[in-house]
Structure formats: C-alpha cells, structure tokens
N, C-alpha and C positions, 0 to 999 in steps of 0.2 A: 799610380800612373792613371792618366786620364784616357778615356776612350777616344780613339781617333777614327777616321773614316776607314772602311774596309778597302783593301787594295787587292784587285784581281791579279791573277798569275801573270797575265800579260803586261800589267802596268808596273811590275816590281822592277827593281834594279837588277842588273845582270853582272856576273863575273865570268871570266874566262879561265879555265883550268887546262893548260896545255893544249889549247885549241878547241876544248869542248865548252860550249856555252851553257851556263846555268842561270836560270831566271830570265827576266825580260821577255817572257813569251816563248823561250826555247823549249824543246821537247824535254820532258822529265827524264832524267838520267838514273842509271842504276850503278850503285857503288858496292864494293866489298873490301875486305881487309885480309891481307895475308896472315897466316898463323905460323909461318916459318921464322926462323931467326933472320932478320934483315941482313945481317953481316954475312950470312951464307948466301952469296950472290947466286950460285948454281941453283940451289933449292928454291930461293925466292923468285928468281926469273922464270923457272919452270912453272911455279904455281901461278905467277902472273900471266904467263902464256895461256894456261888452262882457263883462268878467269876470263881473259879476253875472248877465247874461243867460245866460252859459255854465253857471251853477250855482255860482259861487264864493260861499262863505259869509263869508269875512273876507279883506281885501286889505291888503298891506303896501306902504308907500312908502319910498323912500330919503330920508333927511334928512342931506345932507352940509353944509348951511349954514343960516343963520338964515332966508333967504328961503324955503327948502323948508319949514322948520318952521312958518312963519307961513302958508304956503299951505294947510296942513291945515284951517284954519278955513273957508276958502272951499270946499275940497273937500267938507267935512262938510255944507255947505249944499246941495250939488248931488247928492251920491251917497248913495243909500239902502243902505249896506253899511258895516260896522264897518271903521275904518282903523287900521292899526298903524304906528307910526313906527319905522323902522329906524335906530338911531343907533350910531355908533362914535366913540371917541376923545374927543369933547367933551361932557361931562355937561351943559353949558348948552344944547345943542341938545335933549337929552331933556326938560329943564325947559320950554324954549320950546314943543316939540311937545305936551307935556301941557297947557300953558296955552292952546294953540290948539285943544284939543278932541280930541286923539288918544284912541282907545278903548283902546289898549294901547301900551306902550313895549317895544321889543326892544333890549336892551343886552347887552354883555359887561362886567360890572363890572371884569374884569381889564384892560380897555384904556381905561377912562375916568378913571382916577386913583385917588387914595387913599380912605380910609374917609369923610372928610368929604364928598367929591364924591358917593359912593354914597349917603350919608345924605341929601344935599340932593335927589337924584333920588327917593329913596324917599319922603321927606316930601312932596314936591310931588305924587306919584302917590297917596299915601295920602289926602291931603286932597280929592282929586278922585275917589277910587274907581276909579282906573285900574290895571289889573294890569300886571305886568312879566313879560316872557319873558327868561330868561337863555339866550342862544344861544351855545353853545360849539361851535366848529368845529375840525376837525383842523388846518386851515391857520393858525389864529390862537390856538393853545393857548399858555399861559404858558410862558416859557422854563424856569421851575422845574419844571413838570410834564414837560416834554420831557426835562430832565436826569434827573429822578427815575425815569421809566419808559422812558427810552431811545427816546422817540418818542411819536408821537400814538396811543397804544394805547387800547383800550376802557376800561381802568381809569383812565388819565389823563384822558380825557374826562369820565367819570362823577365822579371825585373833583373835578375842576375845577368842574363844575356845582353839586355839593353844597356845596362850600366857598363858592362865590359866593352860593348861596341862604342859607347861614348869615350871610353879610355883611348881606344884606337883613333877615333875621330879627332880627339884632342891632340893627337900626334900628327894630324893631317893625313890620316890613312882612311880611305873610304871603300876599298875593295874587300868587302866583308860579306860573309855568309854566316847564318846562325843556325844552331840546333839546340833543342831543349828536350832531352830524352829522359824517360823514366822507365822503370820496369813495370809500373802500373799504367795500364793502357788508358784509363780515363784521365789520369793526371797528364799523361803525354798529350792526348787530344786537346784537353783544355788549355794547356800551356801553349801549344802551337796556335790554337784559335785566338788566343789572346795576343800572341806575337803578331800574327797576321793582321790584326786589327790596329796594332799600335806602330807598326814600322813597314817599310817597303824593302827590307833586306831580303835577298833570296834565302829560302828556308830548306835546310837539309833535314828530311824526315827520318824517324826510326824509333822503334821501341827497344830500349837498351836491355841487355841481359834477358832477352825474351825466352831463353830456355832451349830444350831439345828441339829437334827438327819439327816433330808433330805439334807440340804446344807453341813453339816459337812462331811457326807459320800462321797458326790461327791468331795468336796475339797481334803479330805484325799485320796481318790482313785486316783485322778489325781496326786497329789504330791507324796504320798508314792508309788503308783503303778508304776509311771514313773521311780522312782529311783531303785526300786526292779528289774524292767525289764532290767535296765542297769547294774545289778550286784551290786548295792550300797545299803548298809544297812544290819544290823545284828539282829536287834530287833526293833519292831514297837509299837507304841501306837496311836490309833485313839481317838482323843479328841473330845467328843461330849457333848452338853448340853442335856444330856439324861442319863437314867440309865446306869451305867458302863458296865452291862452285854451286852448292845447293842454295846459298843465299842469293846468288845471281838468278838462278832459275825461278826461285820464289818471287823475287822482285819483278822480274819480267811478267810473271803470271799475274801479279797484283796490278801492274800497269795495264795489261790487257783487259783484266776484269773491270777496271775503272774506265775503260775506253780511251786510254791515253797512249796505247801502243798497238799497232797492227803488225801483221807479218806472221808467217809460218802457218802451220795447220792447227786450227781450233776445233777440238772435238766436243760436241754436245751430246750428252746421253742422259737417259732417264734413270732414276734411282732403283727401278724395278718394283714390282708389287705382285699381288696375287693374280693379276691378269696376264702376267708375262708367261709365255709358253715356249720361250727359247732360253738357252743359257746365255743371257745377255752379257753378264760380267765377263765370261770368256771371250765373247764376241768382241766386246769393246777393247779388251786387252790385245786381242789379235789385230784389230784394225789399228790401234795405236802403234803397235810394234811395226806393222807393215808400212805405215805412213811416216815413220820417224825420219827417214832419210829423204823424203820428198821436199822439193823446193816449191816456192810460190805461196801465195796467200790464199787460204781457203778455209770455209767452215764445213765441217762434216758432222752430220747428225746420225746417231745410232740409237734408234728408239725401239722399245720392247713391245708395244701393243698399239691398238687402234684408237686409243683415247686421245693422245697428243701426237702420236707417232707420225702419221701422214702429214699433219700440219707443220711440225718442226722440220721434218725431212724436206718438205717442199720449200721452206723458208731458207734452208741451207744451200750452199753451192752444190754439195752432194749429200746423199743421205740414204740410210736403210730404215725401212719401216717393217717390223717383224710381225708375223702372225703365228699361227699354230704350226711350229716346225718349219716355217718358210717365211719368205718376205719378198720385198721388192727394193730395188735400187732406183733412187731419184737423181736426176741432174737438173738443176735449176727448175725444179717443180714438176718435171716430167718423168714419168716412169720409163726407164730405159732397159731394165732387166728384172727377171724374176728368178729366184733360186731357192732351193732348200737351205735351211739354216747353216748347215756345215759348208756351204759354197758361197754364202753371202759376202764374206770378206774378199774372196777371190774375185767375185763379180764387181764389187766396189772398186778394188784396186785396179782392175782392167779398165773400168769406165774412166777412172781418174787419169790413168796413164795414157789412155787414147785421146783424152781431151787436153792433155798438157802440151804446151808448144815444144817442139823438138829443138 
C-alpha cells in the first residue's frame, strides 16, 4: 500500500446510523455492546435503556441466529437508540437483521463467504440506507494476511480492512466505516494511523479484548486516547470484561480527557504527598458523591496543599485549597469561604448550589 495524504477528522467521509452522524466532522460518539441474549427482548431492551441512560450513543447486539436478527424489529420499537447488528459467518443473518430494521450492520466480509454473498448484503443495505462497518480483528484475520505478514501486524490489519472495503465498493456500496482492532495496544495504534493516512472512511476505534475493568480501561485509554489526540477516530468502543455501562462511562471519560466532550462535573484533585495535612482522599470522595447528581458543566478542584492548590483552585470554576486541618473555597478565582477540613465539602456544595440557576 502506498502512503497517501493524511486526512483530518473533519475532512473524512460520514455515515449516518439511525440519525446519529459518524465522521465528516461530527462529534465523536460512544458505543457499547449488550451481553444479553438478543432474542431475549425484555432483558436486552432493559440493558439498552441502561446504556442509553449512561450516555451511550449507539449500541451493538450480537446476531448469532435468525431469532436474534428478527428480535431487532421488536427492540427498535422499544429502544430510542440506534442499534447495530453484529454478524459473523452467515451472510443471511446480516440480510435478516437489515430487513428487521438494524441501523448498521457490522460484518467481516472475509468470514461470510464469497463475492456474491458480500454483494447480497451490500445490496440489501444499500436499498435501506444502512451503513456497514467492516470490523477486522487481530484474532480473526484471514490466513492469507497472516502468512503474508507473519502475523496480525498493523499493516496486515489495515490492508485487510481496505481490501474488504474495496469489495463493497465493487458492489456499488460506499456507506462504509472501518475498524482494525487488536488486543495489542501498539499494533492497534499503528494500524489506525496507517488506515488514517491511506483512506478517508470514518474510523471506529477500540482495543479489542482489553481485559478486566482496571487493565482494560488503562489499555483503552492509552490506545484510543493517543489516537483521538492525534485527530484520528470518529466513534469509539471501550471493550471491557465488565458490565457494558462501565464501558460507556470509560468512553465518555476518555473523550473528556482528550478534550472532545464537555459536560457534567469534572473534578481535579492532586495525588497527595507528604505536604498534605488533611485527609484529602476522603474529602475528594465526599465531594464526588455530593456533586454526582448536580447538573451543569463545571470544573471543581480539590487540592491538598499550597504548592499547586491555590493556583489550580483559582483556575477551576469552583475549588478547595487545603492547609493544615482547614482550607478555603474558591469561586472563579475568588475566595468565598473558609472552613475547617471537616466542613469544606459542606461549604463547597453550598457555594455551588447558591450559584446555580434555579
């Protein structure tokens, strides 16, 4: 593959998934996937509702059989969020899911059969205006690519995705999104960088099989976060061996850390050191708990000593700067209250509540 010009996020193609725009300069969206049996409409719709309430923009469901594909029609009637059908091996399931109203189909053309089967899926989706995500994973890469590159390398992943995109384009289908995921963070990052330089398809980011919540969030933050900060990526999914709502929370946090999503309460706090003279860890937990239900966008600093504390607190919308057993509350850089350590959270909440519009 020859290197091509780098394409910024705003200059990439766009697709629309059930009214949600991906690519073409749209805000980066957060996705997750249900872990219920899709055919169990009650359990699946309840989980989709929880994901939506957690901030999920698009949800994916597994389609291992016809019953699951047909359940999408009932899920669509109950859930106010775009639904993606995840299909492997059987092209007929992709067609059935599209007919049932799926907002996007996720396939790997390399494992659903020959060109005619790919064409049948493409034609069904084209008629219904449904985009297709080509999802290439390190664990399911074609044998030819594994032989050619000696394993699931970044170049193997990128070339596989582009080749499969060309299969769809040969069918006259252009509504395409690409993903190239590996459980190896470095391989994932390099594969997406390569894709970003070689095509203008919107890119779905993720580190696949990232692991348990603790390790998985770290790996996803490194991989997804690095790419987002370089302007790469149009939608993300944090893959965790954990309840899917946790994936959504982690994804939103990654977007906020990358400066790509605002909203809600952001707490800044120091890691503590030998200069700290209050129980800052308890204080931060207390503040976080008290502010959890508050609406509005704000930055709140909870700092433990005089080294960085006053400066960070002044830079935030609201803040606490602690001294020996006591501290001050700031609002927009101005000291508005003083209190002993045990009352600082109370004073902070009072200041914020009195400043919020009724």
